[in-house]
C-alpha positions, 0 to 999 in steps of 0.5 A, spaced: 517 901 679 515 908 676 513 913 681 507 917 678 506 924 681 511 924 686 515 929 683 510 934 682 515 940 684 520 938 679 521 942 672 517 941 667 519 941 660 517 935 655 511 935 652 506 930 652 500 928 649 494 926 653 488 923 649 481 922 652 477 917 649 470 915 651 464 911 648 457 914 649 451 915 644 448 922 644 442 926 641 443 931 635 446 937 637 449 934 643 457 933 644 462 931 650 466 936 654 472 934 659 473 939 664 477 939 670 481 943 675 487 944 670 486 951 666 488 946 660 481 943 661 477 949 663 479 949 671 471 947 672 468 952 667 465 947 662 464 953 657 472 953 657 473 946 658 476 941 652 470 940 647 471 932 644 470 930 637 465 923 635 469 918 631 465 911 629 469 905 631 465 899 629 458 899 632 461 905 637 461 912 637 467 914 641 469 921 643 476 924 642 480 929 644 487 931 646 491 936 650 499 937 651 501 937 658 508 937 661 510 930 664 508 929 672 501 932 670 496 932 675 488 933 674 482 932 676 476 931 671 469 929 669 465 929 662 459 933 661 454 932 655 453 939 652 449 943 647 451 947 641 452 953 646 456 949 651 450 949 656 451 942 661 445 937 659 447 931 663 454 930 668 457 924 670 456 922 677 460 919 682 467 921 684 471 926 680 476 922 676 484 923 677 490 923 672 497 923 675 502 922 669 509 919 670 516 923 670 521 921 665 516 921 659 519 922 652 517 928 648 511 927 643 509 921 648 501 919 647 498 917 653 491 915 652 485 915 658 480 910 656 474 911 660 467 909 661 461 914 663 459 913 670 452 914 671 449 915 678 448 907 679 456 906 679 456 910 686 451 906 689 456 901 692 459 907 695 454 909 699 454 908 706 448 903 706 453 898 702 460 901 704 459 902 712 454 896 713 453 891 707 460 891 705 463 893 711 469 888 711 471 890 704 472 897 706 477 895 711 483 892 706 489 894 706 492 898 701 497 894 697 499 899 692 496 906 691 494 909 685 500 913 682 505 908 681 507 903 675 510 897 676 513 896 669 517 901 665 517 902 657 523 901 653 522 898 646 519 902 641 513 897 639 511 896 646 505 899 650 504 900 657 496 898 659 494 900 666 488 896 668 483 899 673 477 896 676 472 897 681 470 891 686 466 893 692 464 887 695 470 882 696 471 876 700 477 876 705 483 872 702 480 874 695 484 877 690 483 880 683 486 878 677 486 880 669 486 875 664 486 875 656 488 873 650 495 875 650 501 870 654 502 877 658 495 876 661 496 868 661 492 866 655 486 865 660 489 861 665 489 865 672 495 863 675 499 866 669 495 872 669 496 879 672 495 879 679 492 886 681 493 890 687 488 894 692 489 901 691 483 903 697 476 905 696 475 898 692 479 899 686 484 894 684 489 896 679 496 893 675 499 894 669 503 889 664 507 891 657 504 888 651 507 889 644 503 891 638 502 884 636 498 883 642 492 887 639 486 887 638 486 884 646 481 880 649 481 880 656 476 880 663 477 880 670 476 875 676 476 873 683 481 868 686 478 866 693 479 861 698 481 854 697 482 856 689 475 858 688 475 862 681 469 867 679 470 870 672 465 876 671 459 876 667 458 878 660 462 878 654 470 879 654 472 886 654 476 889 648 482 893 647 483 896 640 490 899 639 489 906 634 493 904 628 494 912 626 501 914 626 502 916 633 499 910 637 499 911 644 505 908 649 501 908 655 493 906 655 490 907 662 484 904 662 478 906 667 473 899 666 468 901 671 465 896 675 467 888 676 461 885 672 459 880 678 452 877 680 448 883 682 447 883 689 440 883 692 437 884 699 431 884 703 428 888 708 422 889 713 417 895 713 414 898 719 412 904 722 416 906 729 409 907 732 407 900 730 412 897 734 410 893 740 415 890 746 415 888 753 419 895 755 415 900 750 410 905 753 404 904 749 408 905 742 414 903 739 420 906 741 427 908 738 430 902 743 426 897 740 429 898 734 435 893 737 431 888 738 428 889 731 435 888 728 436 882 732 429 879 728 431 882 722 438 878 722 435 871 725 430 872 719 436 873 714 433 881 712 438 886 711 434 892 712 429 895 716 425 901 713 421 906 718 416 912 716 418 919 718 420 920 726 420 928 726 416 931 731 409 933 728 406 936 735 402 941 731 395 941 734 397 937 741 391 932 739 391 925 735 391 929 728 399 930 730 399 922 729 400 924 721 407 922 721 408 926 714 406 933 717 412 936 720 413 940 726 420 940 725 424 937 719 430 937 724 427 935 731 426 927 733 418 925 736 418 926 743 413 919 742 419 915 741 422 916 747 424 911 752 423 914 759 426 909 763 432 910 759 433 918 761 437 916 767 440 911 771 437 913 777 430 914 777 426 913 784 422 908 786 415 912 785 417 915 778 418 907 776 411 905 779 408 911 775 412 908 769 409 901 770 402 904 771 402 907 764 405 902 761 399 897 763 394 903 761 397 904 755 398 897 753 392 897 748 390 894 741 392 901 737 396 907 739 392 912 744 396 918 741 394 923 746 395 919 752 401 917 751 404 923 749 401 926 755 404 920 760 411 921 756 412 928 757 409 928 764 414 922 766 420 926 763 419 932 766 419 929 773 426 926 771 428 932 768 427 936 774 431 931 778 437 931 773 437 937 769 443 940 772 447 934 771 445 933 764 445 940 761 452 941 764 455 935 761 460 935 756 456 930 751 450 935 752 454 941 751 457 938 744 450 936 742 447 943 743 453 945 739 453 942 733 445 942 733 444 949 735 442 952 728 435 948 728 435 946 736 434 953 739 429 955 734 425 949 735 425 950 743 423 956 742 417 955 738 415 949 742 415 954 748 411 959 744 406 954 741 404 952 748 404 959 751 399 962 745 396 955 745 397 954 738 402 953 733 399 958 728 405 963 728 401 968 725 397 969 732 403 970 736 403 977 736 410 981 736 413 974 735 409 972 728 416 974 725 422 970 727 428 974 728 435 972 731 434 978 736 428 975 738 430 968 738 436 970 743 431 973 748 427 968 748 432 962 749 436 967 754 438 964 761 435 970 764 429 969 762 423 966 766 422 960 762 429 958 761 427 952 764 422 950 759 427 951 753 432 947 756 426 942 757 426 941 749 433 941 749 434 935 754 428 931 750 431 932 743 438 930 746 436 923 749 432 922 743 438 923 739 442 918 744 437 913 744 436 913 736 444 913 735 445 907 739 440 903 735 442 905 728 449 904 730 447 897 733 444 896 726 450 898 722 455 893 727 449 887 725 449 888 718 442 892 717 441 898 714 436 903 717 432 906 712 429 913 713 423 917 710 424 924 707 416 927 707 415 931 701 412 937 705 412 940 712 406 943 716 404 950 714 405 952 722 412 949 723 419 951 725 421 951 719 415 956 716 416 960 722 424 961 721 424 961 713 418 963 710 421 965 704 423 958 702 415 956 702 409 959 698 404 960 704 398 962 700 398 954 697 397 947 698 401 941 696 397 935 694 396 929 688 392 929 682 387 923 682 390 916 682 390 909 684 389 912 692 384 917 691 380 918 685 378 925 687 386 927 689 389 929 695 390 935 699 395 934 704 395 941 707 403 943 706 405 949 702 409 948 696 416 950 696 419 957 693 424 953 689 427 960 686 428 962 693 432 955 695 436 956 689 440 962 692 444 959 697 444 952 693 438 949 697 442 950 704 436 948 708 435 941 703 442 940 704 442 941 712 436 936 712 440 930 709 445 931 713 441 931 719 438 924 717 445 921 715 446 922 722 441 916 723 440 913 717 444 909 711 438 909 707 432 913 705 425 914 701 424 920 698 416 921 699 413 923 693 419 924 688 414 926 683 414 933 687 421 934 685 419 934 678 413 938 679 408 938 685 400 939 685 399 945 687 392 947 690 389 954 693 390 955 700 382 955 700 381 948 697 380 942 702 380 937 696 385 935 691 381 935 685 382 943 682 389 944 682 395 945 677 402 942 677 408 947 678 412 948 675 408 948 668 407 951 661 399 953 662 395 954 656 395 962 654 389 966 652 392 967 645 393 960 644 386 958 646 384 964 642 387 961 636 383 955 637 376 958 637 376 958 644 373 965 647 368 964 653 373 964 658 368 966 664 363 961 661 369 955 662 373 958 668 367 959 673 362 953 676 357 951 671 351 951 675 344 950 672 337 949 675 337 942 673 344 940 677 340 943 683 334 939 682 338 932 681 343 933 687 339 936 693 331 933 690 326 937 694 331 941 698 334 944 692 331 951 693 334 951 700 340 950 698 340 955 693 338 961 697 343 959 702 349 958 697 347 961 690 345 967 686 341 966 680 345 971 675 341 968 669 335 965 669 336 957 671 344 959 671 347 960 678 353 962 681 356 961 688 355 967 693 361 971 695 361 968 702 361 961 699 365 961 693 371 956 696 371 950 698 373 952 705 367 957 705 362 952 703 364 948 709 364 954 714 357 956 711 355 949 712 357 948 719 353 954 721 347 952 717 347 945 721 348 949 728 342 953 726 337 948 722 339 941 724 341 940 717 340 932 714 345 928 710 351 934 711 356 930 708 352 928 702 351 936 702 358 938 702 360 933 697 354 935 692 357 943 693 364 941 692 361 937 685 359 944 683 364 948 685 368 944 681 365 943 675 369 947 671 373 946 664 379 951 665 382 954 672 384 962 671 392 963 673 391 968 679 397 971 678 396 972 671 389 972 668 391 971 661 394 964 663 389 958 664 390 950 666 385 945 664 381 942 670 384 935 671 379 929 668 375 935 665 371 930 661 368 927 666 364 935 668 357 937 665 361 943 664 365 940 658 359 935 656 355 941 654 360 944 650 359 944 642 363 939 639 369 944 636 370 946 643 371 939 646 375 937 640 380 942 642 380 942 649 381 935 649 387 935 645 390 941 649 388 937 656 392 931 653 398 936 651 398 939 658 398 933 662 402 928 658 406 932 652 408 939 653 412 939 660 416 934 659 423 937 658 421 943 663 420 937 669 426 934 667 430 940 668 427 942 674 428 935 677 436 935 675 436 942 678 434 939 685 435 932 686 442 932 685 443 937 691 439 931 695 443 926 693 450 929 694 448 932 701 450 926 704 452 918 702 445 915 704 443 910 699 436 913 696 430 911 693 424 914 690 417 913 691 414 914 684 407 912 684 401 915 681 401 919 675 408 918 672 411 923 667 415 919 662 421 924 664 421 921 671 424 914 670 430 916 666 432 922 670 431 916 676 436 912 672 440 917 670 442 919 677 442 912 680 435 913 684 432 906 686 424 906 684 419 902 687 414 897 684 408 895 688 404 889 684 397 891 685 399 898 682 404 897 676 407 902 671 404 899 665 397 901 663 395 895 660 396 891 666 392 890 672 397 886 676 405 887 676 409 882 674 416 882 679 419 877 675 420 883 669 422 888 675 428 892 673 434 891 678 434 898 680 427 898 684 424 896 691 419 891 690 414 890 695 406 886 695 403 893 699 405 899 703 403 904 708 399 907 704 395 901 701 391 895 704 395 890 707 396 883 703 391 880 707 385 886 706 387 887 699 385 879 698 379 880 702 376 886 699 374 884 692 372 877 690 372 878 683 379 881 683 382 875 687 379 871 682 383 874 676 389 874 680 388 867 681 388 865 674 392 870 671 398 870 676 397 864 680 395 861 673 390 857 677 383 856 675 380 853 682 376 858 686 380 862 691 380 862 698 376 867 701 381 869 705 389 870 704 391 863 707 399 862 708 399 859 702 397 865 698 401 869 702 407 864 701 406 864 694 406 872 693 411 873 698 416 868 694 415 872 687 417 878 690 423 874 694 425 872 686 424 878 682 430 881 680 429 888 684 435 890 688 431 890 694 425 886 696 421 890 702 416 887 706 411 890 711 411 886 717 404 885 717 405 881 710 410 877 713 406 875 719 400 872 714 406 867 712 403 863 719 396 862 721 397 864 728 398 871 727 392 872 722 387 872 727 386 880 727 381 882 723 386 884 716 382 891 716 386 893 722 392 892 720 392 898 715 397 904 716 393 909 712 387 911 708 389 916 703 382 918 701 381 920 709 385 927 710 384 926 718 386 919 718 388 916 725 395 913 724 395 908 730 396 901 728 400 897 733 402 890 731 399 885 735 405 881 736 411 883 740 418 883 738 420 879 744 415 873 741 417 874 734 424 872 737 422 866 740 419 864 733 424 860 730 420 857 725 417 864 722 425 866 722 427 860 718 421 861 713 423 868 711 430 866 711 430 860 707 425 864 701 431 870 702 437 864 701 433 860 696 432 867 691 439 868 691 439 874 696 444 876 701 443 875 709 446 879 714 453 876 715 452 871 710 453 865 715 448 861 710 450 863 703 452 857 699 459 857 697 461 858 690 462 852 686 470 852 683 471 853 676 476 851 672 483 855 672 482 855 664 477 861 664 475 861 657 470 866 654 463 864 657 456 866 654 453 873 656 449 873 662 448 880 663 444 885 658 448 890 655 446 897 654 442 899 648 445 903 643 439 908 643 441 916 643 443 919 650 445 912 653 452 910 655 455 904 651 457 900 656 455 894 660 448 895 665 452 895 672 449 892 678 452 893 686 457 887 686 
């Protein structure tokens, strides 16, 4: 056996030629560079790395380059796509590559590294969701032979040592990997005569053999050899290995063959907000410890995943508005709402137990009573805290938790104290505490302060929340069930994070979304937008800490509104709706650009266009009254808003006072009409650069636009479509590639992106490149010519679902529109019969089965949709099961399941139905007890037909098979 790299301290004298080869298609003006830890490949400075040269080999473009090294050379390296100035355009994902050369090589020997480009998808099997939960037993395999050792050694001049290496993350017990092929050394396709590979750890299997020049070109493939002689050959075409016919053919070929091409792994899960769970033990709302029972139900139902909405503390207002789970008070703190007070102590006195029982009865309503539940839990927790504070706060477990979390926990506790003391979360109203500083913080949390016990109470609550969620998360891991969290796109303006890190946020702006499926008027979420430039200065430390914290509990997460990492819909602070915004970052229309096109009257285009006839149409006989209070006539029959009414917030404030004074009728309609008027513009002037403009979204719908001359209309339409659909693509792609990789590299959680809404064309290629899993909702297809998505045509790297928390449930959607369900019945179910007026279990079964059978990696179903499979669970009005109404910024998030987890655990029929759908569709179930055994194949494994799609050879795509989690 030749030992690689063990003698790295020995004297190096013999020069060895290391040749890199990688198949990859690039765009014009792009090249590939090898960069790594050794100075010969740039010492991780891409500008100084090894520039490769392209060579056509059949229908492939092979990038090649070589360096002269000493024997025993060791190096880490990766490949990068660069432009002509060596600026990095793209880089490999996954772990760094390693090369270790053997000692004792002859001078001038050629060692060839045959690599395949590593995509983001290649790294997915090594995410904690798969490595630690789904494929947990594979990670316990012992190392048979570490990388860095060859079994054979060369002794003939016309021979080549070929080292095979393959990744196989999902492997059953007592299963071995073989490589077989056309050469007799590879068994001539006979597994028993092939090369048995050794496990090297990290799901890598490797082995080597000596081949003669005459064995080339070589065809080969990998296969699994399992229990009872069951053989499973990898899918797809045979792999090819050609020998360079130059004067200096390689003596060693080190193959990195990527992933074993197995059947793509597919799983399923259930989605439900934490607050919506109901159990016999909870107190008015779902609690973290309920997740253990939910995990048990998931296992019995054949589901591998439980997906939640955000669980961070949202206690900003001290009222039911805080039920909105995406408006975080702190991105690190957990929500006290989900605390199980009974689990705070083993020694709760009888009087407090009686109070808990009384509260359980009072709060056991149809929906969540947010305010009453929070009040009850905090009151009970304070009573228990008063009895046991000393023993808990002095315990080694608590001290360890405090030490590991003090960076965020101490400011959080201080914030909560100040919020309650000043009776507002608006930290601008906190006097000398408005500006955060570490000195002020130390005084606030000092043990000598009169309020130290209040500070400790917040520590105590967070400590127990951490323990309870950790207990549930660990239980899920052991059961083979992934706990999937949710990463909100924003934080509340009045939050701990904006107090402690104000420079990371653009506090005079608001985040939202332009008009889309969810709301034709757009959405205004009220969060400040991010100051990405400032965040980049410490390599996005706030984001990295946030993801690290999430990974303590979750092994997968959903990135809320992933489009925000490409560009965000930014609104002025004074906006209340989401219509009149602009994308940030974006390339605006310059005044010079507009003037070249014959557009000159910028005041006319950028101020609200209000004519007397518009007022008469909107307000009828009351138009004079409205005009006198809100408008000035600056030109005959033309009006402008008064200074005190020239924003949406000012209009709302003025209208409120008018209602109090005059008992004005139909105030909501008047406000909507006034908002329509102030939004009646064509261009928005940039407040930071008055010579830059942004076209108002859907400008063709405005009377301001329609009153323009034809030339101006044509120019503005063309520039509108250029702004929204063309000129920003490269900018947005680069922006996402600065920020998203930092998130993904901050933890080993599996990342899924919510890519719904107005999708720029750059989004899906970037998600594919980074290995991000997308979302597909059947009623919101990506294809503009489809009314309903076709699950059978979804790509593998997706999560598919019939509905989500931001839209109506399957039953409610069916009930909403008679004509739409007739079209669905005809076009999707392919039946001409009149559809039932309600979503009966047979309809639900058809739609859910469609999604189970989809190629998507994950099929995740809201619990409400799974309950629609059984008639007894459909007695509740369908509309009551909707979680969120995106059109209502003050929606009360209070849906609570009408079925307890204990009842669901007893319903073996429903469990069998769901599990049957999962198994019949070929999806994995926890522990695979019921997974059908693979059929034994012939020991003579000939080349099989291609069964997976190969990657196209389009520019910018790696030349390799489409990989899946296997």
